[in-house]
Residue, then its C-alpha position, 0 to 999 in steps of 0.5 A: m170406363h170399359a165394360r164386358i160380359t162376365g157371366c151368362g145364365k138361363y132358365l127354362p120351365q120344366r113343362v114342354l108343350t109339343n106340336s102334338d100336344i097343340e094338335k089336340m087343342v086347336d085345328t093344326s098339325d105338326e107338319w103345318i107348324v114346323t113348315r110355317t115356323g120351324i118350331r117343334e116344342r116350347r116351354i110353358v111357365g108353371d102355375d107357381e112361377a112368374t116372370s120375376t121368379m124365372a128372372v131370379a133363376a137366370g140371374r143367379e146362374a149368371l152371377e155364379v158364372a161371373g163369380l159376383s156376389p149379388s150384394l155388389l150389384d149396382m143395378v138390375i135391368l129386367a127386359t120383359n113384355s110380360p111383367d108380373r104387375i103394372t107396378p112396381a117393376s118386376a125388376a124390384m122383385v128380382q133385386h130383392a130375391l137375389g139379395a142385392p140391397k144397393a142395386a137400382a132396379f127397373d124394367a125395360m119394355s121394347g118388345c122382343s128387342g128388349f134384351i138388347y135395349a137393356l144390354v146397351t143401357a147397361y153399357q152406357f151406365i158403366a161407360t159414364g163411370a156411374y156403376k160397375n156391376i149390372l145384371v141384365v135379365a130378360s124374362e117372359a111368360l107370354t103364354r099367359v096371354v096366348n089365345w090357345q084357340d088361335r092357331s096363328t099365334c098359339v103355336l109361336f110363343g114359349d116362356g123362359a129367361g136369360a141373363v148376363v152380368v156386365q162389369a166395368n173393365e179397365h182395358a177394353t170393351d167387348m161391345l163394338s157397336f150398337v143400333l137401336g130403332n123404333d117405328g111407332s106407326g106399327a104399334d098396333l101390329l103386335y101388342v098385349p093389352g094387359p100385364c100377364g107375367k103372374l097368374s091373376d085373380t081378375s077375370r081373364d077374357g079376350h081383352y088380354y090376349l096377344s094380338m098380331d098381324g102376322r103378315e105385316v110383322f113378317r114383312f117388317a121383320v125380314n127387313a129389320l133383321a137384315e138392315a139392323s145387321r148391316q148397320v151395326i156391322g158397318a158402325a163397327g167398321l167391319n164386313i159381314s164376312d168378319i162375323g163369326l156367329f149371328i144370333p138372331h131373334q128366334a121368332n120364325a124360321r122363315i123370317t131368319q132364312a129370308a134375312i140371312k139369305s139377304l145378307d148372304i150369311p152361311s147357315e153354319k154361322v147362324f145360331i138357332n134354338l127356335d125349334r126347342y123353345g119357340n119365340l121367347s120374346a125379349a128372352s130370345p137373344a139372351v137364352a140363345l147367347c147363353e146356349a151358344v156359350e155353353q155349346r162352345r160356339l163362341k171362343e175368345g176373340d170371336l165377333v158375334v152379332l145379336v139382332a132382334f125385332g119386336a113390338g113397337l115396332s122396334w129393332a136392335a143389334v149389337v156387335l160383341r167381341w167375345q171375351p170370356k172371363a179370365 
């Protein structure tokens, strides 16, 4: 059985935190942040919101676009690195809130590569004939564990959610190839010690702050984006020049620029929303894909590459032939 994406949705919290706001919190400047990262503002999850609630909002929009009732969902996969709790899976709350009683539900945690990992997983369940309708959501509330006194990390992250509906299709699949990988030797270079997607009653201290070795992650990221892109395009039997749009993980403008230079990709073929949202972790490629569709950067038959890297150290990429729902 084949599969394709039939609907996209996203949710971004209302609160906007600009670089000027951060200047008042830590020793930094708008110029320093923009020059080092390319980020100008980011969204911050509200006190009454959580990873699961943002996922529900994005999921509802994707289901509406697909014209699919939640009651027909067979599975909900939530990619996140900031679950509401250690257990149960935040996907369980999403499944219940959406009204999808027959859907299996589980979380996928693969760093910022999580959405692509979850997307590939959904396609495999459909390819086997086991399921027909799957909701893949990526949602993050990582600012809950950002140390707002650490200028090397607090300027980077934002919150939000993106979702796609993947449905069985008798004629053709829109996923032409995928690449997944991980190097566990770098697991200590980027990590969060505890869950963080929902405000907790427990004492919060430095033990829960996100930790990152920026220099080593940067070095890994540039190579991971370039190599995963080459591999996935080659696996599809294509050339880089065949790709109409690249959607890289929105982590740092310098990382993206170095990777696309290595691949010799023209900037007009690269989708960027990093300046407005910062690093949305697993939600990054999901939100970017949704916005690319909204902005008509993708038309029927276009080839698009989604590529990401993240904690793990993980990497993932897919080639899609965009086939909007008829």
